[in-house]
C-alpha positions as CSV (number, residue, x, y, z in Angstrom):
1,M,19.9,18.9,-2.8
2,V,16.4,18.7,-4.1
3,A,15.2,21.9,-5.9
4,E,12.5,23.8,-4.1
5,T,10.0,23.2,-6.9
6,L,10.1,20.1,-9.1
7,T,9.3,20.0,-12.8
8,L,6.6,17.6,-14.0
9,T,9.2,15.2,-15.3
10,Q,11.1,15.2,-11.9
11,T,7.9,14.7,-10.0
12,V,6.9,11.7,-12.1
13,L,10.5,10.2,-11.9
14,Y,10.5,10.5,-8.2
15,G,7.0,9.0,-7.9
16,V,7.7,6.1,-10.2
17,G,11.2,5.4,-8.8
18,A,10.0,5.4,-5.2
19,S,6.9,3.3,-5.9
20,A,9.1,0.8,-7.8
21,A,11.5,0.5,-4.9
22,A,8.5,0.0,-2.5
23,G,7.1,-2.6,-4.8
24,L,10.4,-4.5,-5.1
25,A,10.5,-4.7,-1.3
26,T,7.9,-7.4,-1.7
27,G,10.5,-9.7,-3.3
28,V,13.1,-8.7,-0.7
29,G,10.8,-9.6,2.1
30,A,10.1,-13.0,0.5
31,L,13.7,-14.0,0.5
32,P,13.9,-15.3,4.1
33,G,11.1,-17.7,3.2
34,L,13.5,-19.6,1.0
35,Y,15.5,-20.5,4.2
36,F,12.8,-20.5,6.9
37,R,10.0,-22.4,5.2
38,N,8.3,-23.6,8.4
39,L,7.6,-20.1,9.7
40,S,4.7,-20.4,12.2
41,R,1.3,-18.9,11.7
42,R,1.8,-16.9,14.9
43,T,4.9,-15.2,13.5
44,L,3.3,-14.6,10.1
45,D,0.2,-13.0,11.8
46,A,2.5,-10.8,13.9
47,L,4.4,-9.6,10.8
48,L,1.2,-9.0,8.8
49,G,-0.2,-7.1,11.8
50,F,3.0,-5.0,11.7
51,A,2.3,-4.3,8.0
52,A,-1.3,-3.2,8.8
53,G,0.0,-0.8,11.5
54,V,2.5,0.7,9.1
55,M,-0.3,1.2,6.5
56,L,-2.6,2.7,9.1
57,A,-0.1,5.3,10.2
58,A,0.9,6.0,6.6
59,T,-2.8,6.6,5.8
60,A,-3.2,9.0,8.7
61,F,0.1,10.9,8.7
62,S,1.2,10.8,5.1
63,L,-2.1,11.1,3.3
64,V,-5.0,12.4,5.4
65,V,-3.2,15.2,7.4
66,P,-1.1,16.6,4.4
67,G,-4.1,16.1,2.1
68,I,-6.2,18.4,4.3
69,E,-3.3,20.9,4.5
70,Y,-2.9,21.0,0.8
71,G,-6.6,21.3,0.4
72,E,-6.7,24.3,2.7
73,Q,-3.9,26.0,0.7
74,I,-5.5,25.3,-2.7
75,Y,-9.2,25.9,-1.9
76,G,-8.6,28.6,0.8
77,A,-11.0,27.0,3.4
78,K,-10.5,24.2,5.9
79,T,-14.2,23.2,5.5
80,W,-13.7,22.5,1.8
81,A,-10.5,20.7,2.5
82,V,-12.1,18.4,5.0
83,A,-15.2,17.8,2.8
84,M,-12.9,16.9,-0.1
85,M,-11.0,14.4,2.2
86,V,-14.2,12.8,3.5
87,G,-15.8,12.4,0.1
88,G,-12.6,11.2,-1.5
89,M,-11.9,8.6,1.2
90,L,-15.4,7.2,0.9
91,F,-15.2,7.1,-2.8
92,G,-11.8,5.3,-2.7
93,A,-13.2,2.7,-0.4
94,V,-16.3,2.1,-2.5
95,F,-14.2,1.9,-5.7
96,L,-12.1,-0.9,-4.1
97,D,-15.1,-2.6,-2.8
98,R,-16.6,-2.7,-6.3
99,C,-13.3,-4.0,-7.7
100,D,-13.4,-6.8,-5.1
101,K,-16.9,-7.7,-6.3
102,W,-16.3,-7.4,-10.1
103,L,-12.8,-8.9,-10.5
104,P,-12.2,-12.6,-9.7
105,H,-9.5,-13.2,-7.2
106,E,-8.6,-15.5,-4.3
107,H,-7.0,-15.2,-0.9
108,F,-5.1,-18.1,0.6
109,F,-6.9,-17.9,4.0
110,K,-10.1,-16.1,3.1
111,G,-10.8,-18.1,-0.1
112,P,-12.3,-16.9,-3.5
113,E,-14.0,-13.6,-4.0
114,G,-15.7,-12.0,-7.0
115,P,-17.3,-13.8,-9.9
116,S,-16.3,-17.3,-10.8
117,S,-13.4,-17.8,-13.2
118,S,-11.5,-20.5,-15.1
119,L,-8.2,-18.9,-14.2
120,R,-5.8,-21.0,-12.1
121,K,-5.8,-20.5,-8.4
122,T,-2.3,-19.0,-8.5
123,W,-3.3,-16.2,-10.9
124,L,-6.5,-15.5,-8.9
125,F,-4.2,-15.0,-5.9
126,V,-1.9,-12.7,-7.9
127,L,-5.0,-10.6,-8.9
128,A,-5.9,-10.3,-5.2
129,I,-2.4,-9.0,-4.3
130,T,-2.5,-6.7,-7.3
131,L,-5.8,-5.2,-6.1
132,H,-4.1,-4.8,-2.7
133,N,-0.9,-3.2,-3.9
134,F,-2.4,-0.7,-6.4
135,P,-3.6,1.9,-3.8
136,E,-0.2,1.7,-2.1
137,G,1.6,2.6,-5.4
138,L,-0.9,5.3,-6.0
139,A,-0.3,6.7,-2.5
140,V,3.5,6.9,-3.1
141,G,3.1,8.6,-6.5
142,V,0.6,11.1,-5.1
143,G,2.9,11.7,-2.1
144,F,5.4,13.4,-4.5
145,G,2.7,15.3,-6.3
146,G,3.1,18.6,-4.5
147,G,6.3,19.1,-6.4
148,T,8.1,20.8,-3.5
149,E,11.0,19.9,-1.2
150,K,8.5,19.0,1.6
151,A,6.5,16.8,-0.8
152,V,9.7,14.9,-1.7
153,A,10.4,14.4,2.1
154,D,6.8,13.3,2.7
155,G,6.8,11.0,-0.3
156,T,10.1,9.5,0.7
157,A,8.9,8.7,4.2
158,L,5.7,7.2,2.7
159,A,7.7,5.1,0.2
160,L,9.9,3.8,3.0
161,G,6.9,2.9,5.1
162,I,5.1,1.1,2.2
163,G,8.3,-0.8,1.4
164,L,8.6,-1.8,5.0
165,Q,5.1,-3.1,5.2
166,N,5.5,-4.9,1.8
167,M,8.2,-7.1,3.2
168,P,6.1,-9.3,5.4
169,E,3.5,-9.4,2.7
170,G,6.1,-10.8,0.3
171,L,6.8,-13.6,2.8
172,A,3.0,-14.2,3.2
173,V,2.8,-14.7,-0.6
174,L,5.9,-16.9,-0.9
175,L,5.2,-19.5,1.8
176,P,1.7,-20.6,0.7
177,L,2.9,-20.9,-2.9
178,M,5.7,-23.2,-1.8
179,R,3.3,-25.2,0.3
180,E,1.2,-25.5,-2.9
181,G,4.1,-27.2,-4.6
182,Y,5.7,-24.3,-6.5
183,S,9.5,-24.3,-6.8
184,P,11.3,-21.7,-4.7
185,G,12.4,-19.8,-7.7
186,R,9.0,-19.5,-9.2
187,A,7.4,-18.7,-5.9
188,L,9.9,-15.9,-5.4
189,W,9.2,-14.6,-8.9
190,I,5.5,-14.5,-8.3
191,A,6.0,-12.8,-4.9
192,T,8.2,-10.1,-6.5
193,A,5.8,-9.7,-9.5
194,T,2.9,-8.9,-7.2
195,G,4.6,-5.7,-6.2
196,L,5.3,-4.5,-9.8
197,V,1.9,-2.9,-10.1
198,E,3.0,-0.3,-7.7
199,P,5.2,1.7,-10.1
200,V,2.3,1.7,-12.6
201,A,0.0,3.2,-10.0
202,G,2.9,5.5,-8.9
203,L,3.1,6.8,-12.5
204,L,-0.6,7.4,-12.6
205,G,-0.7,9.2,-9.2
206,A,2.4,11.4,-9.7
207,G,1.5,12.3,-13.3
208,L,-2.1,13.2,-12.6
209,V,-1.3,15.5,-9.7
210,G,1.8,16.9,-11.5
211,I,-0.4,18.0,-14.5
212,F,-3.4,19.2,-12.5
213,A,-2.2,20.4,-9.0
214,P,-5.7,21.1,-7.6
215,V,-6.5,17.4,-7.8
216,L,-3.8,16.6,-5.2
217,P,-6.0,16.7,-2.1
218,L,-8.6,14.5,-3.8
219,A,-5.9,12.0,-5.0
220,M,-4.6,11.8,-1.5
221,A,-8.1,11.2,-0.2
222,L,-8.8,8.4,-2.8
223,A,-5.5,6.7,-1.9
224,A,-6.2,7.0,1.9
225,G,-9.7,5.5,1.5
226,A,-8.5,2.6,-0.6
227,M,-5.7,1.8,1.8
228,L,-8.0,2.0,4.9
229,F,-10.4,-0.4,3.1
230,V,-7.6,-2.9,2.5
231,I,-6.4,-2.7,6.1
232,S,-9.8,-3.3,7.6
233,D,-11.3,-5.7,4.9
234,E,-8.2,-7.9,4.2
235,I,-5.1,-7.6,6.3
236,I,-6.5,-7.5,9.8
237,P,-9.2,-10.2,9.2
238,E,-6.5,-12.4,7.8
239,T,-4.4,-12.0,10.9
240,H,-7.4,-12.9,13.1
241,R,-8.3,-16.3,11.5
242,G,-5.5,-18.4,13.1
243,G,-6.1,-17.8,16.8
244,Y,-3.3,-15.3,17.3
245,E,-5.4,-12.1,17.4
246,R,-3.5,-10.6,20.4
247,V,-0.1,-11.1,18.8
248,A,-1.4,-9.6,15.6
249,T,-2.8,-6.6,17.5
250,F,0.6,-5.9,19.1
251,G,2.1,-6.2,15.6
252,V,-0.4,-3.4,14.5
253,M,0.7,-1.2,17.4
254,V,4.4,-1.7,16.7
255,G,3.9,-1.0,13.0
256,F,1.9,2.1,13.7
257,V,4.4,3.7,16.1
258,V,7.4,2.8,13.8
259,M,5.7,4.5,10.8
260,M,4.6,7.5,12.9
261,A,8.2,8.0,14.1
262,M,9.5,7.6,10.5
263,D,7.0,10.1,9.1
264,T,7.7,12.6,11.8
265,L,11.5,12.4,11.6
266,L,11.8,12.0,7.8
267,G,8.8,13.9,6.6
C-alpha cells in the first residue's frame, strides 16, 4: 500500500519509473511492424488518431483539472489557480513552438523544420520525436509530484495513457525507417530510443515539484500546454495528409473516451 505522503526520493522514483515504462512502450508498439510491414496508411492514421485522442484526454483530465485543483489548494483562490493554468499552458505551447523553430528536425510526412543542418535525415527524425516525447515524460513526472496517494493514482493513470498512445507512435517510427532501408533490428532500436527521453523529462518534472511543491500547478500547466501544442501542430495534421481524415477522427474519439474512462476509474 502506498504511504499517504511520499518522500522526495519516492516521488522521484515513481515519476522516473513510470515515465521510463511509458517511454519503453514506444519500442513495444513498434514490434508488430517487424511482422506486418505493409500496414496501410489508413490503419496507421487511425492508430495515430487514437494516440492523439489519448493525449487530448490526458491533457484535460490528468493535467488541467487536477492542476486547477492543486492551484486552488496552494494559492487559496480559484481565480489564481485558473490564471496560473492559462498562463502556464500558453507558455508551454510557445516554448515548444520556439524549440520547433530553433532546433533542426524532420518529419517523415511533413518534411524538414527548423534551421538547416548537416545531420543525417534519420537523426533529424529522432530529434523530432524527442521534441514530441519530452512533454509527455514531463507530464508523467509532474503527475506524481503531489506526493500523495491520490497523486500516485493520477500519475499511474497518466503513465498508462501515455504508454498506450506511445505504442502506435513506435509503429509510425519503425515502418518508415524500414522503408528507408534500415534493418529491422536497427529500426526497432531507433524507435525504442526515441522514447528514452521520457524518463529524463520525468526526473525533471518529479524532482522539481517534489522540491518546491507550490510550482506543481505551473508545471502541470506547462506540460498540458506543450502536449496540446503537439496534438494540434503535429499528430492530427499528420493523420490528415493521406486522405483518411474521417478514420483518423474516429480514432481520436476512441482514444479520448478510452483515456477518459481510464483516468476516471484508475485516478
